[in-house]
C-alpha positions as CSV (number, residue, x, y, z in Angstrom):
1,X,0.0,0.0,0.0
2,X,1.1,3.6,-0.4
3,X,2.9,5.4,2.2
4,X,2.1,8.5,4.1
5,X,4.2,10.6,6.4
6,X,2.6,13.2,8.5
7,X,2.7,15.0,11.8
8,X,1.3,13.1,14.8
9,X,-2.3,11.9,14.2
10,X,-3.3,13.8,17.3
11,X,-2.4,17.1,15.6
12,X,-4.7,16.7,12.6
13,X,-8.1,18.3,13.3
14,X,-11.4,16.7,11.9
15,X,-11.8,19.6,9.5
16,X,-8.4,19.0,8.1
17,X,-9.2,15.3,7.7
18,X,-12.4,16.2,5.8
19,X,-10.4,18.6,3.5
20,X,-7.9,15.9,2.8
21,X,-10.7,13.4,2.1
22,X,-12.3,15.7,-0.4
23,X,-9.0,16.4,-2.1
24,X,-8.3,12.7,-2.3
25,X,-11.7,12.2,-4.0
26,X,-10.7,14.7,-6.6
27,X,-7.3,12.9,-7.1
28,X,-9.1,9.6,-7.7
29,X,-11.2,11.2,-10.5
30,X,-8.3,13.1,-12.1
31,X,-5.3,10.9,-11.9
32,X,-4.4,8.5,-14.7
33,X,-0.7,7.8,-14.1
34,X,0.7,6.1,-11.0
35,X,2.8,6.1,-8.9
36,X,1.5,9.5,-7.6
37,X,3.3,11.7,-5.1
38,X,1.3,14.5,-3.5
39,X,1.1,16.7,-0.4
40,X,-2.2,17.5,1.2
41,X,-2.1,19.8,4.2
42,X,0.8,18.6,6.4
43,X,0.7,15.1,4.9
44,X,2.9,13.7,2.1
45,X,1.6,10.7,0.2
46,X,2.9,8.2,-2.3
47,X,0.2,6.1,-4.0
48,X,1.0,3.2,-6.2
49,X,-2.6,2.8,-7.5
50,X,-6.1,4.3,-7.4
51,X,-7.2,1.5,-5.0
52,X,-4.7,2.9,-2.4
53,X,-6.3,6.3,-2.6
54,X,-9.7,4.7,-2.1
55,X,-8.5,2.7,0.9
56,X,-7.3,6.0,2.5
57,X,-10.6,7.7,1.8
58,X,-12.5,4.9,3.4
59,X,-10.2,5.0,6.5
60,X,-10.7,8.8,6.8
61,X,-14.5,8.2,6.5
62,X,-14.3,5.7,9.4
63,X,-12.1,8.0,11.5
64,X,-14.3,11.0,11.0
65,X,-17.4,8.9,11.9
66,X,-15.7,7.6,15.1
67,X,-14.6,11.0,16.1
68,X,-18.1,12.5,15.6
69,X,-19.6,9.6,17.6
70,X,-17.2,10.2,20.4
71,X,-18.1,14.0,20.5
């Protein structure tokens, strides 16, 4: 799977995660060539395939759901 390096997870606010999630959705639609390196917010990503982006989008969706349930 692709790799991501970022500041500590505790430092990323839910609004930042939503913004990254939306930007990743745009990347999925627009990207035709892989591997893909990109920076979103404070995160740097390397994706080997479209599926890797989809997995991250799904993980962000779950994380945001859990954080809103805990609030």
